[in-house]
C-alpha positions in Angstrom: 0.0 0.1 0.0 1.1 3.6 -0.5 3.1 4.9 2.5 0.7 7.5 3.7 -1.3 7.2 7.0 -4.6 5.7 6.0 -8.0 5.5 7.5 -9.8 2.3 6.6 -13.4 1.6 7.3 -14.8 -2.0 7.2 -18.5 -2.5 6.7 -19.8 -5.6 8.5 -16.5 -5.4 10.5 -17.6 -7.6 13.4 -17.9 -10.6 11.3 -15.4 -13.4 10.8 -13.6 -11.7 7.8 -13.9 -8.2 9.3 -12.1 -9.3 12.5 -9.4 -11.0 10.6 -8.9 -8.1 8.2 -8.6 -5.9 11.3 -6.0 -8.0 12.9 -3.9 -8.3 9.8 -4.1 -4.5 9.3 -3.0 -3.7 12.8 -0.2 -6.3 12.7 1.4 -5.8 9.4 0.8 -2.1 8.2 2.4 0.6 10.5 0.9 3.3 8.2 -2.7 2.6 9.3 -3.9 5.7 11.1 -7.2 4.4 12.1 -9.6 1.5 11.3 -13.3 2.0 11.7 -15.7 -0.9 12.2 -19.1 -0.1 10.8 -21.9 -2.6 11.7 -25.4 -2.6 13.3 -24.8 -5.0 16.3 -23.7 -3.1 19.4 -23.1 -6.5 21.4 -20.7 -7.8 18.7 -18.9 -4.4 18.7 -18.7 -4.6 22.6 -17.0 -8.1 22.3 -14.8 -7.1 19.5 -13.5 -4.1 21.6 -12.6 -6.5 24.2 -11.0 -9.0 21.8 -8.7 -6.2 20.6 -8.2 -4.8 24.0 -9.6 -1.3 23.2 -6.8 -0.8 20.6 -6.1 2.9 20.1 -6.3 2.7 16.3 -9.7 1.0 16.4 -13.0 2.9 16.3 -16.7 1.7 16.0 -19.7 3.1 14.3 -23.1 1.7 14.9 -24.9 1.9 11.6 -26.7 0.0 8.8 -25.6 0.3 5.2 -29.3 0.8 4.4 -28.9 4.2 6.1 -27.3 6.6 3.6 -27.1 9.5 6.0 -25.2 7.4 8.5 -22.7 6.2 5.8 -22.1 9.8 4.7 -21.2 10.7 8.4 -18.9 7.4 8.8 -17.2 8.0 5.3 -16.0 11.4 6.2 -12.1 11.6 5.5 -12.0 7.9 5.0 -9.3 6.7 2.4 -10.3 3.1 1.9 -13.6 1.1 2.4 -13.8 -2.7 2.5 -17.3 -3.7 2.1 -18.1 -7.0 3.7 -21.6 -6.4 5.1 -24.3 -8.6 3.6 -27.2 -10.8 4.4 -25.4 -14.2 3.4 -27.5 -17.0 4.7 -29.1 -18.6 1.6 -32.4 -19.9 3.2 -32.8 -16.7 5.1 -32.5 -14.7 1.9 -34.9 -16.9 0.2 -37.5 -16.6 2.9 -37.0 -12.8 3.3 -36.2 -11.6 -0.3 -37.1 -8.0 0.3 -34.8 -7.7 3.2 -31.9 -9.3 1.2 -32.5 -6.7 -1.6 -32.6 -3.8 0.8 -29.2 -4.7 2.4 -27.2 -6.4 -0.4 -28.4 -4.1 -3.4 -29.9 -0.9 -2.1 -27.3 -0.8 0.8 -24.4 -1.3 -1.8 -25.8 1.6 -3.8 -25.7 3.7 -0.6 -22.0 2.8 -0.3 -21.2 3.7 -3.9 -23.0 7.1 -3.5 -21.4 7.9 -0.1 -17.9 6.9 -1.2 -18.0 9.0 -4.3 -19.4 12.1 -2.5 -17.0 11.7 0.4 -14.0 11.3 -2.0 -13.1 7.9 -0.7 -10.0 6.7 -2.7 -10.6 3.0 -2.9 -13.7 0.7 -2.3 -13.3 -3.0 -2.4 -16.4 -5.1 -2.1 -16.5 -8.9 -1.1 -18.6 -11.2 -3.4 -19.1 -14.9 -3.7 -19.1 -17.8 -6.2 -22.8 -17.8 -5.9 -23.0 -14.7 -7.8 -22.0 -16.5 -10.9 -25.0 -17.9 -12.8 -27.0 -17.5 -9.7 -30.0 -19.7 -8.9 -30.8 -18.3 -5.3 -31.6 -14.8 -4.2 -28.4 -14.3 -2.2 -26.5 -15.0 -5.5 -28.7 -12.7 -7.4 -28.3 -9.7 -5.1 -24.4 -10.3 -5.1 -24.4 -10.4 -8.9 -26.3 -7.1 -8.9 -23.8 -5.8 -6.3 -20.9 -6.7 -8.7 -22.4 -5.0 -11.7 -23.1 -1.8 -9.5 -19.5 -1.6 -8.2 -17.9 -2.1 -11.6 -20.2 0.6 -13.1 -19.6 2.8 -10.1 -16.2 3.7 -11.6 -18.1 5.5 -14.4 -19.7 7.9 -11.8 -16.8 9.0 -9.7 -15.7 11.7 -12.2 -13.2 14.2 -10.8 -13.3 12.6 -7.3 -11.3 9.6 -8.6 -12.9 7.1 -6.4 -12.2 3.5 -7.7 -14.3 0.4 -7.0 -13.2 -3.3 -7.4 -14.4 -6.7 -6.2 -13.0 -9.8 -4.6 -15.0 -13.0 -5.5 -14.2 -16.2 -3.6 -15.8 -19.4 -2.2 -16.6 -20.7 1.3 -14.6 -19.7 4.2 -13.9 -22.4 6.8 -15.4 -21.6 10.2 -17.2 -18.5 8.9 -20.8 -17.6 9.9 -23.0 -20.1 8.0 -20.3 -22.6 7.4 -21.4 -26.2 7.6 -18.3 -27.3 9.7 -19.7 -26.4 13.1 -23.0 -28.1 12.4 -21.1 -31.3 11.2 -18.9 -31.2 14.3 -22.0 -30.9 16.4 -23.5 -34.1 14.8 -20.2 -35.9 15.3 -20.3 -35.0 19.0 -23.9 -35.7 19.8 -24.5 -38.6 17.4 -26.7 -39.1 14.4 -26.7 -39.2 10.7 -25.0 -36.5 8.6 -27.4 -34.8 6.1 -25.8 -34.5 2.7 -27.5 -33.0 -0.4 -25.6 -35.2 -3.0 -22.6 -37.6 -2.7 -20.8 -35.6 -5.4 -21.3 -32.2 -3.9 -18.3 -30.0 -4.1 -17.4 -26.4 -2.9 -14.5 -24.0 -3.1 -12.9 -23.5 0.3 -10.3 -21.2 1.8 -9.3 -20.2 5.4 -10.2 -16.8 6.9 -6.6 -15.7 7.2 -5.9 -16.6 3.5 -9.1 -14.8 2.5 -8.2 -11.6 4.4 -4.7 -11.6 3.0 -6.0 -11.9 -0.5 -8.5 -9.0 0.2 -5.7 -6.8 1.5 -3.3 -7.7 -1.3 -6.2 -6.8 -3.9 -6.8 -3.5 -2.1 -3.2 -2.7 -2.6 -3.0 -3.3 -6.4 -6.6 -2.5 -7.6 -6.9 0.2 -10.3 -10.7 -0.1 -10.5 -13.1 -2.3 -12.4 -11.4 -5.6 -11.5 -12.8 -8.7 -10.1 -10.1 -10.5 -8.2 -10.5 -14.3 -7.9 -8.1 -16.5 -6.0 -7.2 -19.9 -7.2 -8.8 -22.1 -4.4 -8.8 -25.8 -3.6 -12.0 -27.8 -3.9 -13.5 -29.8 -1.1 -15.9 -32.6 -1.6 -18.6 -32.5 1.0 -18.8 -36.3 1.5 -14.9 -36.2 2.2 -15.2 -33.3 4.7 -17.8 -35.4 6.7 -15.2 -38.5 6.7 -12.6 -35.9 7.9 -14.8 -35.1 10.7 -15.9 -38.6 11.6 -14.4 -41.5 9.8 -17.3 -44.0 10.3 -20.0 -41.3 9.7 -23.5 -42.4 8.7 -24.7 -40.1 5.7 -28.2 -39.5 4.7 -28.7 -38.1 1.2 -31.4 -35.4 1.5 -31.5 -33.8 -2.0 -31.2 -30.3 -3.1 -32.4 -27.5 -0.9 -34.1 -24.5 -2.6 -31.4 -22.4 -4.3 -28.6 -24.8 -3.8 -26.1 -26.1 -6.4 -24.2 -29.4 -6.5 -21.1 -27.5 -7.7 -20.2 -23.7 -7.6 -18.5 -21.6 -10.2 -16.0 -18.7 -9.8 -15.6 -17.9 -13.5 -18.3 -18.5 -16.0 -17.7 -19.4 -19.6 -19.0 -16.1 -20.7 -16.6 -14.1 -18.4 -13.6 -16.3 -19.2 -12.7 -14.3 -22.4 -11.9 -11.2 -20.2 -9.5 -13.0 -17.7 -5.8 -12.5 -16.8 -4.1 -15.4 -15.3 -1.7 -14.2 -12.5 -0.4 -17.5 -11.3 -2.0 -17.6 -8.0 -5.2 -15.8 -8.9 -7.2 -14.5 -11.8 -8.3 -11.0 -12.7 -11.6 -10.4 -14.6 -11.7 -6.9 -16.3 -13.2 -5.5 -19.4 -9.8 -3.8 -19.8 -8.2 -7.2 -20.5 -7.3 -8.2 -24.1 -10.0 -10.8 -25.2 -8.5 -14.1 -24.6 -7.2 -16.2 -27.5 -7.9 -19.4 -25.4 -11.0 -21.5 -25.7 -13.8 -20.3 -23.2 -13.5 -22.2 -20.0 -15.4 -22.4 -16.7 -13.7 -22.4 -13.3 -16.0 -24.6 -11.2 -15.5 -26.6 -8.0 -16.1 -29.8 -10.0 -13.5 -29.2 -12.7 -10.8 -27.9 -10.4 -7.3 -29.5 -10.6 -6.8 -29.0 -6.8 -8.9 -31.3 -4.6 -8.2 -31.4 -0.9 -7.6 -34.9 0.5 -9.3 -36.1 3.7 -6.0 -35.9 5.5 -5.4 -32.2 4.3 -9.0 -31.4 5.5 -8.2 -32.8 9.0 -5.2 -30.5 9.2 -7.3 -27.4 8.3 -9.9 -28.5 10.8 
């Protein structure tokens, strides 16, 4: 990052990723002047203050991204915004679609407006593989958010605010992760519910996810979607990693659920740059001469073994 004293604001900063971002920023970048945690849960903020021992570089804003006036106040003199706030639980979004749209779409629009008007230098939003060819409402709202953030670069004008996106898969141990649920079954006994024996997901650890976000924040120039190259985890193998003699019950697809996830669609693949450990999708990339491809959790070359999963767990 450029060596000036930066003020960084993290929306949804009391979440799993927000706390890890905070830890890495405090530990590794002496040029951070202040980190602002913007979230709507005062209890989680209170617990986070204790966890970070009231660190002098850490401040907290109670607020909702649906509240544009509050964002305008919070973004005053902020250099960088990392936007992690979202309604993420797929069944909850399916059951409460209007609420998901208000937060994930309209709330993101508020962030774009406030960032431009307050002259924030960089805004990086966190997306998901579920935004690619979405079949559930959560994925649809994230797909909308991605389009809005990319197009936000066309509206900043002389303010020179730039917007980019990080898109990745499941984070081990994050809110909504299946791992705590499976561990509970292993402890209490019972059958493990499984959608399909072939089901796969992209997986990463929270520390790797946070590092990738901060690295992307440093190099972003606006309009990019940064995509890490992630390992695939087969859910049936995950169950065996948690309990070797597990009994599995196939329950079928839930509403809005896929067997495999996609990080790059065939349509997007003509605009990709391969950067060894990650991809960049950008309309500024020369159209690829390679055959169109899909980067899915099924066709991934990197599958985690059961032993590798046990080490991560």
